[in-house]
MDTraj code that builds the backbone (N, CA, C; nanometers):
import mdtraj as md
import numpy as np

residues = "UNK UNK UNK UNK UNK UNK UNK UNK UNK UNK UNK UNK UNK UNK UNK UNK UNK UNK UNK UNK UNK UNK UNK UNK UNK UNK UNK UNK UNK UNK UNK UNK UNK UNK UNK UNK UNK UNK UNK UNK UNK UNK UNK UNK UNK UNK UNK UNK UNK UNK UNK UNK UNK".split()
xyz = np.array([
    [0.0933, -0.1206, 0.0166],
    [-0.0033, -0.0007, 0.0050],
    [0.0796, 0.1374, -0.0016],
    [0.1914, 0.1171, 0.0479],
    [0.3026, 0.2368, 0.0657],
    [0.3189, 0.2781, -0.0644],
    [0.3549, 0.1713, -0.1527],
    [0.3881, 0.2345, -0.2959],
    [0.2797, 0.3096, -0.3875],
    [0.1716, 0.2702, -0.3444],
    [0.0624, 0.3370, -0.4201],
    [0.0343, 0.4623, -0.3362],
    [0.0478, 0.5109, -0.1995],
    [0.0604, 0.6190, -0.1235],
    [0.1420, 0.7090, -0.1943],
    [0.2973, 0.6654, -0.2114],
    [0.4109, 0.7540, -0.2725],
    [0.3553, 0.7971, -0.4073],
    [0.3049, 0.7186, -0.4767],
    [0.2898, 0.7327, -0.6170],
    [0.1853, 0.8513, -0.6132],
    [0.0495, 0.8041, -0.5276],
    [-0.0471, 0.9305, -0.5279],
    [0.0136, 1.0739, -0.4993],
    [0.1043, 1.0423, -0.3656],
    [0.1558, 1.1912, -0.3389],
    [0.2262, 1.2492, -0.4424],
    [0.3345, 1.1756, -0.5218],
    [0.4022, 1.2379, -0.6208],
    [0.3007, 1.3050, -0.7426],
    [0.2068, 1.2150, -0.7682],
    [0.0977, 1.2735, -0.8691],
    [0.0371, 1.4198, -0.8228],
    [0.0061, 1.4031, -0.7014],
    [-0.0607, 1.5267, -0.6258],
    [0.0459, 1.6291, -0.6517],
    [0.1575, 1.6420, -0.6163],
    [0.2512, 1.7369, -0.6277],
    [0.2770, 1.7864, -0.7611],
    [0.2700, 1.7181, -0.8628],
    [0.3006, 1.7415, -1.0078],
    [0.1669, 1.8051, -1.0408],
    [0.0346, 1.7533, -1.0155],
    [-0.0841, 1.8476, -1.0360],
    [-0.0676, 1.9597, -0.9747],
    [-0.0268, 2.0069, -0.8594],
    [-0.0087, 2.1091, -0.7753],
    [0.0756, 2.2336, -0.8821],
    [0.1893, 2.1523, -0.9053],
    [0.2601, 2.2483, -0.9987],
    [0.2029, 2.2899, -1.1116],
    [0.1413, 2.1994, -1.1837],
    [0.0877, 2.2317, -1.3073],
    [-0.0259, 2.3445, -1.3014],
    [-0.0967, 2.3131, -1.1831],
    [-0.2049, 2.4018, -1.1767],
    [-0.1495, 2.5202, -1.1303],
    [-0.0453, 2.5568, -1.0690],
    [0.0238, 2.6926, -1.0374],
    [0.0726, 2.7380, -1.1549],
    [0.1239, 2.6827, -1.2519],
    [0.1996, 2.7335, -1.3807],
    [0.0834, 2.7707, -1.4810],
    [-0.0280, 2.7018, -1.4710],
    [-0.1474, 2.7272, -1.5215],
    [-0.1930, 2.8864, -1.4910],
    [-0.2054, 2.8938, -1.3526],
    [-0.2489, 3.0129, -1.2965],
    [-0.1616, 3.1344, -1.3418],
    [-0.0083, 3.1097, -1.3383],
    [0.0658, 3.2232, -1.3561],
    [0.0350, 3.2542, -1.5099],
    [0.0311, 3.1470, -1.6258],
    [-0.0054, 3.1673, -1.7495],
    [-0.1077, 3.2422, -1.7714],
    [-0.2154, 3.2189, -1.7126],
    [-0.3443, 3.2804, -1.7370],
    [-0.3500, 3.4180, -1.6796],
    [-0.2751, 3.4535, -1.5924],
    [-0.2645, 3.5805, -1.5343],
    [-0.1329, 3.6673, -1.5692],
    [-0.0933, 3.6100, -1.6670],
    [0.0508, 3.6911, -1.7167],
    [0.0506, 3.8227, -1.7229],
    [-0.0749, 3.8772, -1.7602],
    [-0.0874, 4.0172, -1.7838],
    [-0.0816, 4.1025, -1.6496],
    [-0.1109, 4.0256, -1.5327],
    [-0.1349, 4.0936, -1.4060],
    [0.0134, 4.1180, -1.3593],
    [0.0101, 4.2223, -1.2755],
    [0.1304, 4.2261, -1.1818],
    [0.1055, 4.1516, -1.0536],
    [0.2304, 4.0999, -0.9892],
    [0.2232, 4.0080, -0.8726],
    [0.1311, 4.0692, -0.7843],
    [0.0878, 4.1898, -0.7662],
    [0.0103, 4.2515, -0.6551],
    [-0.1247, 4.2389, -0.6901],
    [-0.1444, 4.2441, -0.8135],
    [-0.2928, 4.2343, -0.8876],
    [-0.3241, 4.0944, -0.9045],
    [-0.2330, 4.0046, -0.8880],
    [-0.2374, 3.8487, -0.8908],
    [-0.2762, 3.8097, -0.7385],
    [-0.2177, 3.8806, -0.6691],
    [-0.2655, 3.8227, -0.5208],
    [-0.3947, 3.8933, -0.4937],
    [-0.4128, 3.9809, -0.5314],
    [-0.5540, 4.0629, -0.5261],
    [-0.6754, 3.9646, -0.5712],
    [-0.6536, 3.9342, -0.7138],
    [-0.7409, 3.8295, -0.7757],
    [-0.7454, 3.7051, -0.6686],
    [-0.6586, 3.6577, -0.6361],
    [-0.6740, 3.5318, -0.5456],
    [-0.7413, 3.5468, -0.4270],
    [-0.7160, 3.6774, -0.3798],
    [-0.7858, 3.6970, -0.2520],
    [-0.9596, 3.7078, -0.2674],
    [-1.0004, 3.7868, -0.3872],
    [-1.1178, 3.8210, -0.4162],
    [-1.2002, 3.6524, -0.4426],
    [-1.1148, 3.5574, -0.5170],
    [-1.1716, 3.4356, -0.5535],
    [-1.1859, 3.3436, -0.4238],
    [-1.0893, 3.3797, -0.3501],
    [-1.1306, 3.2937, -0.2304],
    [-1.2188, 3.3364, -0.1598],
    [-1.2598, 3.4636, -0.1601],
    [-1.3696, 3.5061, -0.0645],
    [-1.5046, 3.4709, -0.1515],
    [-1.5210, 3.4806, -0.2732],
    [-1.6335, 3.4436, -0.3618],
    [-1.6544, 3.2667, -0.2915],
    [-1.5638, 3.2134, -0.3189],
    [-1.5760, 3.0792, -0.3161],
    [-1.6042, 3.0387, -0.1621],
    [-1.5771, 3.1286, -0.0457],
    [-1.6013, 3.0973, 0.0657],
    [-1.7491, 3.1300, 0.0932],
    [-1.7880, 3.2642, 0.0209],
    [-1.9721, 3.2811, 0.0258],
    [-2.0180, 3.1839, -0.0349],
    [-1.9713, 3.1094, -0.1521],
    [-2.0763, 3.0227, -0.1976],
    [-2.0755, 2.8891, -0.1286],
    [-1.9822, 2.8412, -0.0709],
    [-1.9721, 2.7525, 0.0053],
    [-2.0492, 2.7363, 0.1472],
    [-2.0497, 2.8416, 0.1849],
    [-2.1160, 2.8709, 0.3240],
    [-2.2791, 2.8745, 0.3082],
    [-2.3410, 2.9077, 0.1835],
    [-2.4780, 2.8971, 0.1293],
    [-2.5193, 2.7879, 0.1076],
    [-2.4298, 2.6900, 0.1006],
    [-2.4859, 2.5199, 0.0752],
    [-2.5171, 2.4499, 0.1948],
])
top = md.Topology()
chain = top.add_chain()
for i, resn in enumerate(residues, 1):
    res = top.add_residue(resn, chain, resSeq=i)
    for name in ("N", "CA", "C"):
        top.add_atom(name, md.element.get_by_symbol(name[0]), res)
traj = md.Trajectory(xyz[None], top)
């Protein structure tokens, strides 16, 4: 079972890196400050939506 867990953790790390690079590519016209503001607003929206469920 440890083998599959290690494979899963490695895959999770790869997917996190892929998602991070995708976010950077999608927001490449934004400054770092604007990117942080966008993330903050998206987290706020997500939190509001999940609290309504």
